[in-house]
N, C-alpha and C positions, 0 to 999 in steps of 0.2 A: 514894568518893573523888572522882569527877568532880563529883558534886552539891555536895560541900563546896567544891571548887575554884571552881565557878560562883558560889556564894553569896559566897565571899571576893572574887572579881573584882567582882561587883555592889556589894558593900559598899565596896570600894576606890574605885570610881568615884563612889559616893554621897558618900564622905568628901571626895574631891577637889573635887567640885562644890560641896558645902555649905561647905567651907572657903574656896573662891574668893569666894563672895558673903557669907560670914559670917552665916548665918541663925541661928546659935547653936542648932543642933539637938543634942538629947541623944544619948547613945550608943544608947538604946532606939529613938529615932526613926530614926537612921542604920541600925540593924539592921533595922527595919521596912522601910525603903526597899530594902534588899538582899533581904529575904525576900518582898516583895510589889511586884514591878516594875510590875504592871498592875492598876489599880482602874477598874472600869467603872461609869459613871454614866448612868442613863437620862434621856431628855428627849424632846421632841416637836418635829416640824417645824412645828407650829402656832404656835411661839413665835419666828418670825422677827422681827427679825434677830438675836435671841439665838442661834438655831440655824437654820442653812440647809443643806440638802443640795443641792450643786450638780449640774450635769449629769453629772459624772463620778462621782457618788456620794460625793464627799468632804464631810465635815461642816465647815462654816465658820461664822463669826458671832462675836458677842461672847463667848459661853461658851467656844468653841474657842480664841479668842485668849487669854482669861484662863488657861485650863488649860495652854496652851502656855507661857505665862510661868512658871506654877507648876512645870511639868515641867522647864523649862530651869534653874530655880533650885535645884530639889531633887534631880533625878535620878529622880523618880517618873515614872510613865507613866499619868496619868489619861486615860481615853478616854471618848468619848460613844457611847451606843447610842440611836439615834433610832427611835421607834415611837409607837404610840398612847399618849397620856399616861395614861389609865386603866390600861392594861396595864403600863406602865413602873412606875407606883406599886405595882401588885400584885406585880410581879417583885422590886421592892426590898423589899417586905414579906416575901416568901418567900425572900429571899436568893439569888434567881436571878442578880441583878446586885448590885453592891456599894453602890448608893445612887442619888441623884438629883441632877441639875443643874437649873438654872432653878427651884429649889424655894423655898418659903417655910416659915417655922417654924409648925408646927401641933402641937397637943397629941397628936393621933393619931399623926402621923409620929414624934413624939418618943419613942414607946414602943419603936421599933426603929431609929431613926436619930439620929446626933449631927449638929449643925448647925455649919457654919463661920460666921465673921463675914460680914457683908453685903458682897458684891462690887459690887452696883449697886442703886440705889434710884430708882424713878420714880413719879410721881404716878398715881393711878388716875383715869380720866376717864369722864364720861358721853359716849357717842358716839351720833350720830343720822345720819339720811340728810342729805345736803348741802342738800336742799330743805326740810328741816323747820326752821322758824323759831319753833316754838311752845314749845321747851324752852330757856330761857335761865337758869333758876335751878333748884335742886334741888326747890323747891316745885312747879315746873311738871310734875314727874313724878307728882304725885298723879293717880290714875285712869288713868295711862298704862300701856302694856304694855312691860315690860322683859325683854329676852332675856338668858339666861345659859347658860353651858356647865355642865352638872350635875357634871362631874368636876373643875372648877377651883375650888379652895377659896376663892380671893380673890373670885370672882364671887358665890358663895353667901353669903359673909360680908358683902359690900357690900349684897346684896339684903335682908338682914334689917332694914336701917334704913328701908326703904321699905314700910311696912305698908299704905299707901293705894294702892300700885301693884299691878298684876297681873304676877306673875312667870311667865315662860314658860321652861321648861327644855328644852335641846336637848342632843343627844349629843356635839356637837363644835363647835369655833369656827367652822368653815366654815358650819354650819347657822345659827349665831347671826348671822353676818354676812349670810347670805342672807335671814333673817327681817326684818332691818332694811331691806335693800335693796328688798325687794318690798312693804314696808309691813305685814307681818304683826305686827311689833313696832315700837314707837316709839323705843326706845333700847336701849343695851347698855352694860355696864361693861367697860372695857379700859384697858390701858396705851396711851400714845400710839403706841407702835411697832406697834400693830395696824393702823395705816394702811398699813404695809408689807405685812402679811399680806393685807389686803383688795385691795391692788393686785396682788399675785401671783396671787390667786384670780380676777382679772379683774373685780373689783367695786369700783372706786375711787370709791365714792359716799358715803363716810362723812366726817364732820367731828367735831372735838372741840367739844362743846357747852358743858360746864361741868365743872370739877374737883370731885372728891369730897374730903372732908377725910380723905384716907388715902393712903398710899404703898404701893408694892409693893417690899418689901425682899427681894431674891433672895439665896439662900445655896446652898452645896453641902452636901448631906446624905449622910453615909456610915454604913453599917451599924455598930451599936454594938460589934460584935466587933472593929472597927478604930478604936479611939479615937485612936491615934497619927496616923492619916491626917488627921483634922481639925486636930490641933495643928500638923502639918506644913503644911497648907493655910493656916492662920491666920498662921504665921510668914512664909510666902511672900507672902501678901496684904499684910502689914505692910511687907515689904521693897519690894514693887511700888509701894505708896503710892497715895494718892488721885489725884494728878495723872496718873499713868500709867493708872490705871483709867478716869479721865475721858477721857483721850486715846483709849483703846480704845473707849469707849462712843461718842465723837463720830465715830470712824471708820465706825461702822455706822448711827448715828442721824441724822447730819447730811448734807446734800447738799453735795458738793464740786464746784466749777466749775473748779478749776485743771487745767492740762493733765496728762494721764497718758501716760507713755511706754509704747508697746506693743512687746513684745519680738518683733519680726518677724525672720524668717530672711533671709539674704542674697538668696535666691531670691524671697521675698515682696516685699522692698523693690525689687528689680529689676523685678518684674512691675508694681508700681504706678507706677514711674518710666517704664516703656516703653509702658504701655498706658492708653488712656482707658477708664474703666469706665462703662458706661451703666446706667441704672436706670429702672424704671417701676413703676406699680402701678395701683390702681383709681382713676380720676379722679373718682369720685362715691361715696366711702365714708367721709364724715365721721361721727363725729369721728376716725376712724382716719387717713384720708388723702384728699386731693383736690388738684386744681389749681384755683386761683381764677381770676377773670376776667383777671387780669394774667399768668397762667401760673405764678404762684408755688406751689410745693409746700407744702401745709399739713397739719396734723393731728398726731395722736399718733405715728404711724410716721415722719412727716417730722421730728419732733423727735429720734427715735432715730437716723435717718439723719444728721442734722446732728451729733450727738454722735460718731458713727462717723467722719464726715468730718474733724471737728476733731482727733480723737485720731490719725487716720492721716495728717493733714495733706494730704488730697487732696480733690478735688471730683468727685462723680459727675455724669455728663451725664444730665439728667432728660429722658426722652422722654414727651411728652404724648400721650395717646390720648383718643378720644372716649368710650369706654365699656369695660367689662370684657371683652366678647368681642373687641374690637380688641386689648386687652392680651394676651389668650390667643393671638391670631393671631401677634403678635410672638414669643411663646414657642415656638409651633409651628415658626416659621421660624428660631428661635434668633438673632433680630436684636437682642437685648438681653441684657446680662450678668447683671443682678440684677432679680428681680421679687418684690414683697411678696405674700404669699399665705398660704393656710391649709396647715398641714402635711399635712392629709389630702387635698389637691387632687391627684386622679389625673392630670389633664391636665398640670399643672406638673411632676409627678414623672417624666414621660416624658423630659424634657430637662434638668431642673434638680434639684439636690440640696438638700433642705431643711437649714437650719442648726438649731441647738438652739432650742427654743421660748423666746421672750423676752416674750411677752404671751399671757395666757389670758383668755378671756371666755366665760361660759356662754351657750348658746342658750336662747331663750325663745319662748313662743307668744304672739302678740298677736292680740286679737280686739276686737270692739266692746264697749263698756261694758255693754250690756244682755245679754251672753252669760254663761252660768254658768261657774264655775271648771272648768278642764280639767286633770285629773290625768295623763292619758295620751292620746296621739294615737289609740290604738286605740279609745278610747271615742267618737270622733267621725269614724271612718274613712268614714262615709257622707257627711260634709260636704265642702265644697270648700275645700281647703287649698292655699295658694299658697307656692311657693318661688322664689327667684331663680335663673334659669337659669345653669348652669355655675359657680355658686359652689362652692368646694372642699368645704365640709362637707356639701353636698347628697348626695354619693355615699354617705356613711355613713348618712344618713337613709333613702335609697332602700333600702339594704341591710337596715336594721333594721326597716323597715315595708314589706315587699314587697307587701302586700295593699292598700295605700292608693294611689289614683290621684291624684297631686299635679298641681296646675296650675303650670306654669313661667311666671313673669312676667319681663319684661325688666329690671325694677328693683324695689326695695322700695317706692318711691313708687307705682309703677303698681299693685302688688299691694294696697297700702293704699287707693288711691283708686278701685278698681273698685266700681261701684255695683250694687245689685240682687243681691249675693251674700252668703252667710254666709261672709265672707272671713277666713281665718286666715293668719298668716304666721310661719314659723320664721326667726328671725334672732338676731343677737347683741344682748345686752341693752343695752350701751352705745350701739350704733348705733341701736337702736330708740328709745331715749330722745331722741337728737338729732333723728331724723326726725319723731317724734310731736310734738315741740315746734314744728317747722316746718310741719307739716300740720294743726295743731290747728284744729278747726272744719270740716275738709274731708271728714271721714269719720265 
C-alpha cells in the first residue's frame, strides 16, 4: 500500500512538472519518471570543465548544469558518478551504473547503450608544448610522436589518420599531458577544454597548434533497458534549446572579468571593514610570485590575489621581505595575516591554517644535460642532491627519502650555479623552467 502511494505521489509531481513546461511527455514517459527517480551516469574528472569535483566533493561543470536543467524540467533525477573513465565504461557495460555522461557515439557502446541527441560539440585539436613551433599543419606531424589516452575512443580514432606518426599510448590523460610537457611526445589530441585540465594539474604549458577536421559530439548514453530515459532527455534538450546550452557552455569555457558578488556574512564584512589585512610571500619565486625593483607584487599568485581583492573590494597591505627565511620569521612572530606557501609546509602550519589548494604543480629533478635519466632518487642517493632550505615541500622529501643526505641551499639559483658538483635540484617544474631560462649558459 505504501509503495503504491509513493509511486502515485512521484507520478503526480512528474505530471505537474511536465505540464508546467509542456514537454509533451507520453503517459509511458511520465510513468517511467515515477518508477525511476534516479538514473546514475558515469563520467571522469579528467574531463574538466565538463566535470569538476570541487573541494567539498560536489560535482559541478557543464554536464552537471545540463543535467540540472533536465531534472528541473522533467522531474527526473539524473546524477553523476565520477571515477576512472575505463572503469566507468566497464560499469555501464555491466549495468552497475545506468549509463555514461560526457560520452560519444560508438558502435561498441551502441550494443548496450542508447544515445541522446548531442548536448555540446567542440572541435578536436592538436596540442603541443607552448615552446614547440615545429607543428603548424597536420603534415608537420609526419614522423612526430603523438600521445593518446588508450581508453579514450576519440583519441584512438583520430590517431588512425596519422599513419606516418609514432603513436604513444598512455593509461590516462594526466600521463598524456605529462609526456608532452617533458618532451617525451611532440603532440596530443584533445578538445580545447583540456587547457583547463592541464592548468589544474599544474602543467599550463600546452597550446592549441592546429585543428583536426573533426569534432567531439558529446551525448548522454543510457542502458538499453531504459529507452524512455533517452526520449525524456531529448525532449528536455529540445526545450532547453541551443541558445541556453551555449550559455551554459560559455559559463565554463570562457573567462569572465565582470565583478562577482561574494556572499559574505555580516561578521565577515565587519572584519574586512574594521581590519587592515597584511600579506606577504616569497620575494624571489617567479613565475609564482616576487616583488620587482619598484616593490610591485608580480607573478601567478599575485594575479590570484588581485582577483580576490577585486571581488572582496579590499586591498591587502603587501609586506616586502628580502628572502623566504625572512618571510618565515614574520610567520613565527605572527606579524602578517596571510602568507602564500605550500600546503605541506610544517613551519607555516604552526601558526597558520591552509586554505583549499588553488594551484598544483609537480616536483621535478633537474640536472646537467650530460647526466643520464633519473627514474628515482634512490638510484642516485650517493650523489650530491640539493634542496632549497625551509621550502614547504622539503619536509615531505626528507620523510620519503630518510637515507639520502641532501644539501640545503639558500636558493634555487645558488643550487644550480654551484660548480664542481654533480648537482641535482628538486623543485617545481614551472619554477625551474623560468629559472633555467634566466641562468642559461651559466651551468
